[in-house]
PyMOL CGO cylinders between C-alpha atoms (Angstrom):
from pymol import cmd
from pymol.cgo import CYLINDER

trace = [
    CYLINDER, 0.00, 0.00, 0.00, 1.55, 3.29, -1.04, 0.3, 1, 1, 1, 1, 1, 1,
    CYLINDER, 1.55, 3.29, -1.04, 1.45, 6.35, 1.16, 0.3, 1, 1, 1, 1, 1, 1,
    CYLINDER, 1.45, 6.35, 1.16, -0.72, 9.35, 0.34, 0.3, 1, 1, 1, 1, 1, 1,
    CYLINDER, -0.72, 9.35, 0.34, 1.36, 12.10, -1.30, 0.3, 1, 1, 1, 1, 1, 1,
    CYLINDER, 1.36, 12.10, -1.30, -1.39, 14.55, -2.29, 0.3, 1, 1, 1, 1, 1, 1,
    CYLINDER, -1.39, 14.55, -2.29, -4.39, 15.58, -0.20, 0.3, 1, 1, 1, 1, 1, 1,
    CYLINDER, -4.39, 15.58, -0.20, -6.98, 17.68, -2.00, 0.3, 1, 1, 1, 1, 1, 1,
    CYLINDER, -6.98, 17.68, -2.00, -9.75, 19.52, -0.19, 0.3, 1, 1, 1, 1, 1, 1,
    CYLINDER, -9.75, 19.52, -0.19, -12.66, 20.40, -2.46, 0.3, 1, 1, 1, 1, 1, 1,
    CYLINDER, -12.66, 20.40, -2.46, -14.63, 23.62, -2.21, 0.3, 1, 1, 1, 1, 1, 1,
    CYLINDER, -14.63, 23.62, -2.21, -15.35, 26.89, -3.92, 0.3, 1, 1, 1, 1, 1, 1,
    CYLINDER, -15.35, 26.89, -3.92, -13.04, 29.90, -3.57, 0.3, 1, 1, 1, 1, 1, 1,
    CYLINDER, -13.04, 29.90, -3.57, -14.27, 33.21, -2.19, 0.3, 1, 1, 1, 1, 1, 1,
    CYLINDER, -14.27, 33.21, -2.19, -15.66, 34.50, 1.09, 0.3, 1, 1, 1, 1, 1, 1,
    CYLINDER, -15.66, 34.50, 1.09, -19.27, 34.03, -0.01, 0.3, 1, 1, 1, 1, 1, 1,
    CYLINDER, -19.27, 34.03, -0.01, -18.73, 30.25, -0.20, 0.3, 1, 1, 1, 1, 1, 1,
    CYLINDER, -18.73, 30.25, -0.20, -16.49, 29.79, 2.85, 0.3, 1, 1, 1, 1, 1, 1,
    CYLINDER, -16.49, 29.79, 2.85, -19.26, 28.60, 5.18, 0.3, 1, 1, 1, 1, 1, 1,
    CYLINDER, -19.26, 28.60, 5.18, -21.23, 26.51, 2.66, 0.3, 1, 1, 1, 1, 1, 1,
    CYLINDER, -21.23, 26.51, 2.66, -21.72, 22.74, 2.80, 0.3, 1, 1, 1, 1, 1, 1,
    CYLINDER, -21.72, 22.74, 2.80, -19.87, 22.30, -0.51, 0.3, 1, 1, 1, 1, 1, 1,
    CYLINDER, -19.87, 22.30, -0.51, -16.70, 23.54, 1.23, 0.3, 1, 1, 1, 1, 1, 1,
    CYLINDER, -16.70, 23.54, 1.23, -16.46, 20.70, 3.77, 0.3, 1, 1, 1, 1, 1, 1,
    CYLINDER, -16.46, 20.70, 3.77, -13.34, 19.45, 1.95, 0.3, 1, 1, 1, 1, 1, 1,
    CYLINDER, -13.34, 19.45, 1.95, -11.66, 22.83, 2.42, 0.3, 1, 1, 1, 1, 1, 1,
    CYLINDER, -11.66, 22.83, 2.42, -12.57, 22.78, 6.13, 0.3, 1, 1, 1, 1, 1, 1,
    CYLINDER, -12.57, 22.78, 6.13, -10.85, 19.42, 6.65, 0.3, 1, 1, 1, 1, 1, 1,
    CYLINDER, -10.85, 19.42, 6.65, -7.66, 20.34, 4.79, 0.3, 1, 1, 1, 1, 1, 1,
    CYLINDER, -7.66, 20.34, 4.79, -7.56, 23.74, 6.54, 0.3, 1, 1, 1, 1, 1, 1,
    CYLINDER, -7.56, 23.74, 6.54, -7.74, 21.95, 9.90, 0.3, 1, 1, 1, 1, 1, 1,
    CYLINDER, -7.74, 21.95, 9.90, -4.95, 19.54, 8.89, 0.3, 1, 1, 1, 1, 1, 1,
    CYLINDER, -4.95, 19.54, 8.89, -2.75, 22.47, 7.80, 0.3, 1, 1, 1, 1, 1, 1,
    CYLINDER, -2.75, 22.47, 7.80, -3.56, 24.48, 10.95, 0.3, 1, 1, 1, 1, 1, 1,
    CYLINDER, -3.56, 24.48, 10.95, -2.74, 21.58, 13.27, 0.3, 1, 1, 1, 1, 1, 1,
    CYLINDER, -2.74, 21.58, 13.27, 0.70, 21.28, 11.63, 0.3, 1, 1, 1, 1, 1, 1,
    CYLINDER, 0.70, 21.28, 11.63, 1.26, 25.07, 11.40, 0.3, 1, 1, 1, 1, 1, 1,
    CYLINDER, 1.26, 25.07, 11.40, 1.60, 25.02, 7.61, 0.3, 1, 1, 1, 1, 1, 1,
    CYLINDER, 1.60, 25.02, 7.61, 0.32, 27.80, 5.40, 0.3, 1, 1, 1, 1, 1, 1,
    CYLINDER, 0.32, 27.80, 5.40, -1.08, 27.65, 1.90, 0.3, 1, 1, 1, 1, 1, 1,
    CYLINDER, -1.08, 27.65, 1.90, 0.36, 29.76, -0.91, 0.3, 1, 1, 1, 1, 1, 1,
    CYLINDER, 0.36, 29.76, -0.91, -1.39, 30.68, -4.14, 0.3, 1, 1, 1, 1, 1, 1,
    CYLINDER, -1.39, 30.68, -4.14, 0.27, 29.02, -7.13, 0.3, 1, 1, 1, 1, 1, 1,
    CYLINDER, 0.27, 29.02, -7.13, -1.15, 29.85, -10.54, 0.3, 1, 1, 1, 1, 1, 1,
    CYLINDER, -1.15, 29.85, -10.54, 0.50, 26.89, -12.29, 0.3, 1, 1, 1, 1, 1, 1,
    CYLINDER, 0.50, 26.89, -12.29, -1.45, 24.60, -9.94, 0.3, 1, 1, 1, 1, 1, 1,
    CYLINDER, -1.45, 24.60, -9.94, -4.68, 26.65, -10.13, 0.3, 1, 1, 1, 1, 1, 1,
    CYLINDER, -4.68, 26.65, -10.13, -4.95, 26.66, -6.38, 0.3, 1, 1, 1, 1, 1, 1,
    CYLINDER, -4.95, 26.66, -6.38, -3.64, 27.16, -2.88, 0.3, 1, 1, 1, 1, 1, 1,
    CYLINDER, -3.64, 27.16, -2.88, -0.83, 24.69, -2.28, 0.3, 1, 1, 1, 1, 1, 1,
    CYLINDER, -0.83, 24.69, -2.28, 1.63, 23.74, 0.42, 0.3, 1, 1, 1, 1, 1, 1,
    CYLINDER, 1.63, 23.74, 0.42, 4.20, 20.98, 0.77, 0.3, 1, 1, 1, 1, 1, 1,
    CYLINDER, 4.20, 20.98, 0.77, 5.01, 19.77, 4.24, 0.3, 1, 1, 1, 1, 1, 1,
    CYLINDER, 5.01, 19.77, 4.24, 6.27, 16.85, 6.23, 0.3, 1, 1, 1, 1, 1, 1,
    CYLINDER, 6.27, 16.85, 6.23, 3.23, 15.49, 8.03, 0.3, 1, 1, 1, 1, 1, 1,
    CYLINDER, 3.23, 15.49, 8.03, 3.56, 12.49, 10.33, 0.3, 1, 1, 1, 1, 1, 1,
    CYLINDER, 3.56, 12.49, 10.33, 7.00, 11.80, 8.86, 0.3, 1, 1, 1, 1, 1, 1,
    CYLINDER, 7.00, 11.80, 8.86, 5.88, 11.86, 5.22, 0.3, 1, 1, 1, 1, 1, 1,
    CYLINDER, 5.88, 11.86, 5.22, 6.29, 14.50, 2.50, 0.3, 1, 1, 1, 1, 1, 1,
    CYLINDER, 6.29, 14.50, 2.50, 2.75, 15.53, 1.53, 0.3, 1, 1, 1, 1, 1, 1,
    CYLINDER, 2.75, 15.53, 1.53, 1.31, 18.12, -0.83, 0.3, 1, 1, 1, 1, 1, 1,
    CYLINDER, 1.31, 18.12, -0.83, -1.93, 19.82, 0.31, 0.3, 1, 1, 1, 1, 1, 1,
    CYLINDER, -1.93, 19.82, 0.31, -4.12, 21.45, -2.32, 0.3, 1, 1, 1, 1, 1, 1,
    CYLINDER, -4.12, 21.45, -2.32, -7.23, 23.61, -2.32, 0.3, 1, 1, 1, 1, 1, 1,
    CYLINDER, -7.23, 23.61, -2.32, -8.22, 24.17, -5.98, 0.3, 1, 1, 1, 1, 1, 1,
    CYLINDER, -8.22, 24.17, -5.98, -9.28, 27.77, -6.65, 0.3, 1, 1, 1, 1, 1, 1,
    CYLINDER, -9.28, 27.77, -6.65, -11.01, 26.98, -9.93, 0.3, 1, 1, 1, 1, 1, 1,
    CYLINDER, -11.01, 26.98, -9.93, -14.54, 26.45, -8.57, 0.3, 1, 1, 1, 1, 1, 1,
    CYLINDER, -14.54, 26.45, -8.57, -15.81, 22.99, -7.85, 0.3, 1, 1, 1, 1, 1, 1,
    CYLINDER, -15.81, 22.99, -7.85, -16.79, 21.82, -11.33, 0.3, 1, 1, 1, 1, 1, 1,
    CYLINDER, -16.79, 21.82, -11.33, -13.26, 22.26, -12.71, 0.3, 1, 1, 1, 1, 1, 1,
    CYLINDER, -13.26, 22.26, -12.71, -11.30, 20.98, -9.70, 0.3, 1, 1, 1, 1, 1, 1,
    CYLINDER, -11.30, 20.98, -9.70, -9.62, 18.36, -11.88, 0.3, 1, 1, 1, 1, 1, 1,
    CYLINDER, -9.62, 18.36, -11.88, -7.47, 20.97, -13.59, 0.3, 1, 1, 1, 1, 1, 1,
    CYLINDER, -7.47, 20.97, -13.59, -5.65, 21.72, -10.31, 0.3, 1, 1, 1, 1, 1, 1,
    CYLINDER, -5.65, 21.72, -10.31, -5.46, 18.08, -9.20, 0.3, 1, 1, 1, 1, 1, 1,
    CYLINDER, -5.46, 18.08, -9.20, -4.13, 16.99, -12.60, 0.3, 1, 1, 1, 1, 1, 1,
    CYLINDER, -4.13, 16.99, -12.60, -1.50, 19.75, -12.64, 0.3, 1, 1, 1, 1, 1, 1,
    CYLINDER, -1.50, 19.75, -12.64, -0.11, 18.88, -9.19, 0.3, 1, 1, 1, 1, 1, 1,
    CYLINDER, -0.11, 18.88, -9.19, -0.22, 15.11, -9.81, 0.3, 1, 1, 1, 1, 1, 1,
    CYLINDER, -0.22, 15.11, -9.81, 1.61, 15.49, -13.11, 0.3, 1, 1, 1, 1, 1, 1,
    CYLINDER, 1.61, 15.49, -13.11, 4.23, 17.91, -11.78, 0.3, 1, 1, 1, 1, 1, 1,
    CYLINDER, 4.23, 17.91, -11.78, 5.13, 15.80, -8.74, 0.3, 1, 1, 1, 1, 1, 1,
    CYLINDER, 5.13, 15.80, -8.74, 4.58, 12.45, -10.53, 0.3, 1, 1, 1, 1, 1, 1,
    CYLINDER, 4.58, 12.45, -10.53, 1.92, 11.34, -8.07, 0.3, 1, 1, 1, 1, 1, 1,
    CYLINDER, 1.92, 11.34, -8.07, -0.11, 8.22, -8.90, 0.3, 1, 1, 1, 1, 1, 1,
    CYLINDER, -0.11, 8.22, -8.90, -3.92, 8.30, -8.48, 0.3, 1, 1, 1, 1, 1, 1,
    CYLINDER, -3.92, 8.30, -8.48, -3.68, 5.71, -5.66, 0.3, 1, 1, 1, 1, 1, 1,
    CYLINDER, -3.68, 5.71, -5.66, -1.48, 8.21, -3.76, 0.3, 1, 1, 1, 1, 1, 1,
    CYLINDER, -1.48, 8.21, -3.76, -4.17, 10.91, -3.87, 0.3, 1, 1, 1, 1, 1, 1,
    CYLINDER, -4.17, 10.91, -3.87, -6.82, 11.57, -1.23, 0.3, 1, 1, 1, 1, 1, 1,
    CYLINDER, -6.82, 11.57, -1.23, -9.71, 13.84, -2.21, 0.3, 1, 1, 1, 1, 1, 1,
    CYLINDER, -9.71, 13.84, -2.21, -11.71, 15.23, 0.71, 0.3, 1, 1, 1, 1, 1, 1,
    CYLINDER, -11.71, 15.23, 0.71, -15.25, 16.27, -0.25, 0.3, 1, 1, 1, 1, 1, 1,
    CYLINDER, -15.25, 16.27, -0.25, -18.79, 16.89, 0.91, 0.3, 1, 1, 1, 1, 1, 1,
    CYLINDER, -18.79, 16.89, 0.91, -21.10, 13.88, 0.51, 0.3, 1, 1, 1, 1, 1, 1,
    CYLINDER, -21.10, 13.88, 0.51, -24.86, 14.19, 0.05, 0.3, 1, 1, 1, 1, 1, 1,
    CYLINDER, -24.86, 14.19, 0.05, -25.44, 10.46, 0.54, 0.3, 1, 1, 1, 1, 1, 1,
    CYLINDER, -25.44, 10.46, 0.54, -24.12, 10.49, 4.11, 0.3, 1, 1, 1, 1, 1, 1,
    CYLINDER, -24.12, 10.49, 4.11, -25.78, 12.22, 7.07, 0.3, 1, 1, 1, 1, 1, 1,
    CYLINDER, -25.78, 12.22, 7.07, -24.04, 15.13, 8.83, 0.3, 1, 1, 1, 1, 1, 1,
    CYLINDER, -24.04, 15.13, 8.83, -21.63, 13.69, 11.39, 0.3, 1, 1, 1, 1, 1, 1,
    CYLINDER, -21.63, 13.69, 11.39, -20.58, 10.82, 9.14, 0.3, 1, 1, 1, 1, 1, 1,
    CYLINDER, -20.58, 10.82, 9.14, -17.11, 10.45, 7.59, 0.3, 1, 1, 1, 1, 1, 1,
    CYLINDER, -17.11, 10.45, 7.59, -16.17, 7.55, 5.31, 0.3, 1, 1, 1, 1, 1, 1,
    CYLINDER, -16.17, 7.55, 5.31, -13.01, 6.61, 3.50, 0.3, 1, 1, 1, 1, 1, 1,
    CYLINDER, -13.01, 6.61, 3.50, -13.01, 4.68, 0.24, 0.3, 1, 1, 1, 1, 1, 1,
    CYLINDER, -13.01, 4.68, 0.24, -10.96, 3.90, -2.84, 0.3, 1, 1, 1, 1, 1, 1,
    CYLINDER, -10.96, 3.90, -2.84, -12.50, 4.49, -6.24, 0.3, 1, 1, 1, 1, 1, 1,
    CYLINDER, -12.50, 4.49, -6.24, -16.17, 4.46, -7.10, 0.3, 1, 1, 1, 1, 1, 1,
    CYLINDER, -16.17, 4.46, -7.10, -18.28, 6.79, -9.19, 0.3, 1, 1, 1, 1, 1, 1,
    CYLINDER, -18.28, 6.79, -9.19, -18.79, 10.50, -8.75, 0.3, 1, 1, 1, 1, 1, 1,
    CYLINDER, -18.79, 10.50, -8.75, -22.39, 10.27, -7.49, 0.3, 1, 1, 1, 1, 1, 1,
    CYLINDER, -22.39, 10.27, -7.49, -23.24, 13.49, -9.33, 0.3, 1, 1, 1, 1, 1, 1,
    CYLINDER, -23.24, 13.49, -9.33, -20.49, 15.41, -7.52, 0.3, 1, 1, 1, 1, 1, 1,
    CYLINDER, -20.49, 15.41, -7.52, -19.08, 17.78, -10.14, 0.3, 1, 1, 1, 1, 1, 1,
    CYLINDER, -19.08, 17.78, -10.14, -15.71, 18.13, -8.42, 0.3, 1, 1, 1, 1, 1, 1,
    CYLINDER, -15.71, 18.13, -8.42, -15.19, 14.36, -8.44, 0.3, 1, 1, 1, 1, 1, 1,
    CYLINDER, -15.19, 14.36, -8.44, -16.49, 14.10, -12.01, 0.3, 1, 1, 1, 1, 1, 1,
    CYLINDER, -16.49, 14.10, -12.01, -13.85, 16.57, -13.22, 0.3, 1, 1, 1, 1, 1, 1,
    CYLINDER, -13.85, 16.57, -13.22, -11.04, 14.94, -11.22, 0.3, 1, 1, 1, 1, 1, 1,
    CYLINDER, -11.04, 14.94, -11.22, -11.93, 11.53, -12.71, 0.3, 1, 1, 1, 1, 1, 1,
    CYLINDER, -11.93, 11.53, -12.71, -11.84, 13.12, -16.19, 0.3, 1, 1, 1, 1, 1, 1,
    CYLINDER, -11.84, 13.12, -16.19, -8.42, 14.72, -15.58, 0.3, 1, 1, 1, 1, 1, 1,
    CYLINDER, -8.42, 14.72, -15.58, -6.79, 11.70, -13.93, 0.3, 1, 1, 1, 1, 1, 1,
    CYLINDER, -6.79, 11.70, -13.93, -8.36, 9.26, -16.39, 0.3, 1, 1, 1, 1, 1, 1,
    CYLINDER, -8.36, 9.26, -16.39, -9.31, 6.93, -13.54, 0.3, 1, 1, 1, 1, 1, 1,
    CYLINDER, -9.31, 6.93, -13.54, -11.70, 6.59, -10.59, 0.3, 1, 1, 1, 1, 1, 1,
    CYLINDER, -11.70, 6.59, -10.59, -9.04, 4.85, -8.53, 0.3, 1, 1, 1, 1, 1, 1,
    CYLINDER, -9.04, 4.85, -8.53, -8.06, 7.53, -6.06, 0.3, 1, 1, 1, 1, 1, 1,
    CYLINDER, -8.06, 7.53, -6.06, -8.95, 7.71, -2.37, 0.3, 1, 1, 1, 1, 1, 1,
    CYLINDER, -8.95, 7.71, -2.37, -11.88, 9.76, -1.13, 0.3, 1, 1, 1, 1, 1, 1,
    CYLINDER, -11.88, 9.76, -1.13, -12.68, 11.01, 2.34, 0.3, 1, 1, 1, 1, 1, 1,
    CYLINDER, -12.68, 11.01, 2.34, -16.42, 11.64, 2.23, 0.3, 1, 1, 1, 1, 1, 1,
    CYLINDER, -16.42, 11.64, 2.23, -17.78, 14.10, 4.79, 0.3, 1, 1, 1, 1, 1, 1,
    CYLINDER, -17.78, 14.10, 4.79, -21.53, 13.72, 5.20, 0.3, 1, 1, 1, 1, 1, 1,
    CYLINDER, -21.53, 13.72, 5.20, -23.64, 16.84, 4.74, 0.3, 1, 1, 1, 1, 1, 1,
    CYLINDER, -23.64, 16.84, 4.74, -27.02, 15.11, 4.30, 0.3, 1, 1, 1, 1, 1, 1,
    CYLINDER, -27.02, 15.11, 4.30, -29.43, 15.46, 1.38, 0.3, 1, 1, 1, 1, 1, 1,
    CYLINDER, -29.43, 15.46, 1.38, -32.19, 18.06, 0.97, 0.3, 1, 1, 1, 1, 1, 1,
    CYLINDER, -32.19, 18.06, 0.97, -34.59, 15.30, -0.15, 0.3, 1, 1, 1, 1, 1, 1,
    CYLINDER, -34.59, 15.30, -0.15, -35.33, 16.78, -3.57, 0.3, 1, 1, 1, 1, 1, 1,
    CYLINDER, -35.33, 16.78, -3.57, -32.88, 16.50, -6.44, 0.3, 1, 1, 1, 1, 1, 1,
    CYLINDER, -32.88, 16.50, -6.44, -33.90, 19.94, -7.69, 0.3, 1, 1, 1, 1, 1, 1,
    CYLINDER, -33.90, 19.94, -7.69, -32.84, 21.40, -4.32, 0.3, 1, 1, 1, 1, 1, 1,
    CYLINDER, -32.84, 21.40, -4.32, -29.28, 19.99, -4.33, 0.3, 1, 1, 1, 1, 1, 1,
    CYLINDER, -29.28, 19.99, -4.33, -27.51, 22.97, -5.91, 0.3, 1, 1, 1, 1, 1, 1,
    CYLINDER, -27.51, 22.97, -5.91, -29.12, 25.46, -3.54, 0.3, 1, 1, 1, 1, 1, 1,
    CYLINDER, -29.12, 25.46, -3.54, -28.52, 23.10, -0.58, 0.3, 1, 1, 1, 1, 1, 1,
    CYLINDER, -28.52, 23.10, -0.58, -24.76, 22.61, -1.10, 0.3, 1, 1, 1, 1, 1, 1,
    CYLINDER, -24.76, 22.61, -1.10, -24.24, 26.34, -1.67, 0.3, 1, 1, 1, 1, 1, 1,
    CYLINDER, -24.24, 26.34, -1.67, -25.78, 27.25, 1.68, 0.3, 1, 1, 1, 1, 1, 1,
    CYLINDER, -25.78, 27.25, 1.68, -24.41, 26.98, 5.20, 0.3, 1, 1, 1, 1, 1, 1,
    CYLINDER, -24.41, 26.98, 5.20, -25.41, 23.98, 7.31, 0.3, 1, 1, 1, 1, 1, 1,
    CYLINDER, -25.41, 23.98, 7.31, -27.92, 24.53, 10.12, 0.3, 1, 1, 1, 1, 1, 1,
    CYLINDER, -27.92, 24.53, 10.12, -26.28, 24.99, 13.54, 0.3, 1, 1, 1, 1, 1, 1,
    CYLINDER, -26.28, 24.99, 13.54, -26.92, 21.41, 14.68, 0.3, 1, 1, 1, 1, 1, 1,
    CYLINDER, -26.92, 21.41, 14.68, -25.61, 20.04, 11.35, 0.3, 1, 1, 1, 1, 1, 1,
    CYLINDER, -25.61, 20.04, 11.35, -22.48, 22.22, 11.65, 0.3, 1, 1, 1, 1, 1, 1,
    CYLINDER, -22.48, 22.22, 11.65, -21.72, 20.70, 15.05, 0.3, 1, 1, 1, 1, 1, 1,
    CYLINDER, -21.72, 20.70, 15.05, -22.06, 17.18, 13.62, 0.3, 1, 1, 1, 1, 1, 1,
    CYLINDER, -22.06, 17.18, 13.62, -19.92, 17.99, 10.56, 0.3, 1, 1, 1, 1, 1, 1,
    CYLINDER, -19.92, 17.99, 10.56, -17.20, 19.52, 12.76, 0.3, 1, 1, 1, 1, 1, 1,
    CYLINDER, -17.20, 19.52, 12.76, -17.26, 16.40, 14.94, 0.3, 1, 1, 1, 1, 1, 1,
    CYLINDER, -17.26, 16.40, 14.94, -16.79, 14.20, 11.84, 0.3, 1, 1, 1, 1, 1, 1,
    CYLINDER, -16.79, 14.20, 11.84, -13.95, 16.45, 10.66, 0.3, 1, 1, 1, 1, 1, 1,
    CYLINDER, -13.95, 16.45, 10.66, -12.20, 15.99, 14.04, 0.3, 1, 1, 1, 1, 1, 1,
    CYLINDER, -12.20, 15.99, 14.04, -12.66, 12.20, 13.97, 0.3, 1, 1, 1, 1, 1, 1,
    CYLINDER, -12.66, 12.20, 13.97, -11.25, 12.10, 10.44, 0.3, 1, 1, 1, 1, 1, 1,
    CYLINDER, -11.25, 12.10, 10.44, -8.26, 14.24, 11.58, 0.3, 1, 1, 1, 1, 1, 1,
    CYLINDER, -8.26, 14.24, 11.58, -7.46, 11.55, 14.15, 0.3, 1, 1, 1, 1, 1, 1,
    CYLINDER, -7.46, 11.55, 14.15, -6.88, 8.98, 11.39, 0.3, 1, 1, 1, 1, 1, 1,
    CYLINDER, -6.88, 8.98, 11.39, -4.81, 11.39, 9.24, 0.3, 1, 1, 1, 1, 1, 1,
    CYLINDER, -4.81, 11.39, 9.24, -1.49, 9.80, 10.39, 0.3, 1, 1, 1, 1, 1, 1,
    CYLINDER, -1.49, 9.80, 10.39, -2.73, 6.37, 9.23, 0.3, 1, 1, 1, 1, 1, 1,
    CYLINDER, -2.73, 6.37, 9.23, -4.04, 7.78, 5.93, 0.3, 1, 1, 1, 1, 1, 1,
    CYLINDER, -4.04, 7.78, 5.93, -0.81, 9.63, 5.15, 0.3, 1, 1, 1, 1, 1, 1,
    CYLINDER, -0.81, 9.63, 5.15, 1.30, 6.56, 6.00, 0.3, 1, 1, 1, 1, 1, 1,
    CYLINDER, 1.30, 6.56, 6.00, -0.75, 4.53, 3.50, 0.3, 1, 1, 1, 1, 1, 1,
    CYLINDER, -0.75, 4.53, 3.50, -2.38, 2.44, 6.25, 0.3, 1, 1, 1, 1, 1, 1,
    CYLINDER, -2.38, 2.44, 6.25, -5.79, 3.07, 4.76, 0.3, 1, 1, 1, 1, 1, 1,
    CYLINDER, -5.79, 3.07, 4.76, -7.39, -0.20, 5.87, 0.3, 1, 1, 1, 1, 1, 1,
    CYLINDER, -7.39, -0.20, 5.87, -6.50, 0.62, 9.48, 0.3, 1, 1, 1, 1, 1, 1,
    CYLINDER, -6.50, 0.62, 9.48, -7.77, 4.18, 9.00, 0.3, 1, 1, 1, 1, 1, 1,
    CYLINDER, -7.77, 4.18, 9.00, -11.06, 2.86, 7.61, 0.3, 1, 1, 1, 1, 1, 1,
    CYLINDER, -11.06, 2.86, 7.61, -11.50, 0.44, 10.50, 0.3, 1, 1, 1, 1, 1, 1,
    CYLINDER, -11.50, 0.44, 10.50, -10.94, 3.17, 13.04, 0.3, 1, 1, 1, 1, 1, 1,
    CYLINDER, -10.94, 3.17, 13.04, -13.06, 5.79, 11.27, 0.3, 1, 1, 1, 1, 1, 1,
    CYLINDER, -13.06, 5.79, 11.27, -15.96, 3.51, 10.32, 0.3, 1, 1, 1, 1, 1, 1,
    CYLINDER, -15.96, 3.51, 10.32, -16.27, 1.82, 13.71, 0.3, 1, 1, 1, 1, 1, 1,
    CYLINDER, -16.27, 1.82, 13.71, -17.52, 5.00, 15.41, 0.3, 1, 1, 1, 1, 1, 1,
]
cmd.load_cgo(trace, "trace")
């Protein structure tokens, strides 16, 4: 099992989106960076905010694409190509409609489930076989409501649950980064 060399948090750039459900991936990566005192820098060749750091004894690249969600793959593809990172060494952290707030699940591969960020990353990498950390945000119930739902802030009680899931997922970050993803899944999914 290879270690994770690139961790991508998905979200939309700009203050108006900072607190929205669609930015759960940004929240997780921001927390990881903050806990290790690393700062992001804007890098136009990577279409995003990037930092390289040694986390838990491993050299890792953290990325927050600044392209808007539906073209996240451009940034992911650029970083992966530049640093010669294989898809199996990439973790994409994103909001997940199919999981309730407070839930966090790790998986390798799978479809995009209508998530435009994942859809674009799959297109740019040419494979579905990268790791995903799915942070549950719940579903509005109606498909027509999804766009409005993800671009709004969670209700207070949902925010508390999402933040709790983010913390639990931070606790398995050392296992994820070391490539011990089975162990990370066991720990994360047994809550």
